[in-house]
N, C-alpha and C positions, 0 to 999 in steps of 0.2 A: 504494500500500499504506500503510495506516494504522498508526501506532504506538499501542500500548495504554499507557495511564497507570495505574499502581497506586500506592497509598499505604501507608505503613508505619503502624502503630498511633500512633506519635508525631506523624506529619504529620497524620493525621486529627484528633487532639486539637488540634494547632496551628491547623488551619483553623477548627474549631468555635469557638475562642476569638476569632476575628476577627468583625468586624460582618458582617451579611448582605450588605451591598454589597460589601465586599472579598472575601468568600467567592464571590460571583457573578463578580466580575472575575477571580479567580484560576482558577475552574473554566472560564470561558469562554475564558480565555487558553490553558489546557491542552488544551481540546477543540477549539477552533476554529483556534488558530495552530499549536500544538506537534504535536499528534497528526497533523494533516493535512499537515504539512510532510515532503517526502521525506528531508531530513536535519536533524532538529531540533538537532543540534549547532551548526549555523550560527547558531541563535538564542541559544545559550548561551555562557557563558564558563567555561573550566576554572579550578578553584581550585588554585593552585600550592603552597600552604602546607600540603597535607594528604598523608598517605601513601596514602590511598585515591584512586581516581580519581572525584573529585566534580566536578560541574558546578553552575552556578547559572543561574537565570532571574531577570529583574528584572520585577516587576510593580508599578509605582508605587513606594511606599516598602518594599515587601515583597520578600524574596528566597526562592526555592524552591531548596533543595539537592537535586540529583538524581543518579541513576546510570543510565547507559544500558546496556541488555543487548541488544546487537545480534542475537545469535542467535534471540532470541524477539521482537525488535522491541518491547521494553518500556522504559518509562521509569518508574523507581522514584523516587517523591517521598520523600526521607529526613526533611526538616524545612521548615517554613515559619515565617518570622519577619520582624520588622521589621529594617531594614538596620543599625540601631544595635546590635541584640542577637544576630543570627543567627551572626556570625562568632566569638563568644566560646566 
């Protein structure tokens, strides 16, 4: 069973600001590794300093902040950014 990946408007904007090469690497990571994995949480790390249940994926120098919706098998990408800026 495949997980569906959805983007918020902010994360779409974040993705468009990146170079074409980085965009492809992130989209390939999400489509080939994450959505095909039976339990994508095994590939992510939970963020402890937030009130919401947010998780992150690491793709090179970029971090993808996501939420998992198990009932719908959906991964919602909240934000995408460089590791030095994303946690602020």
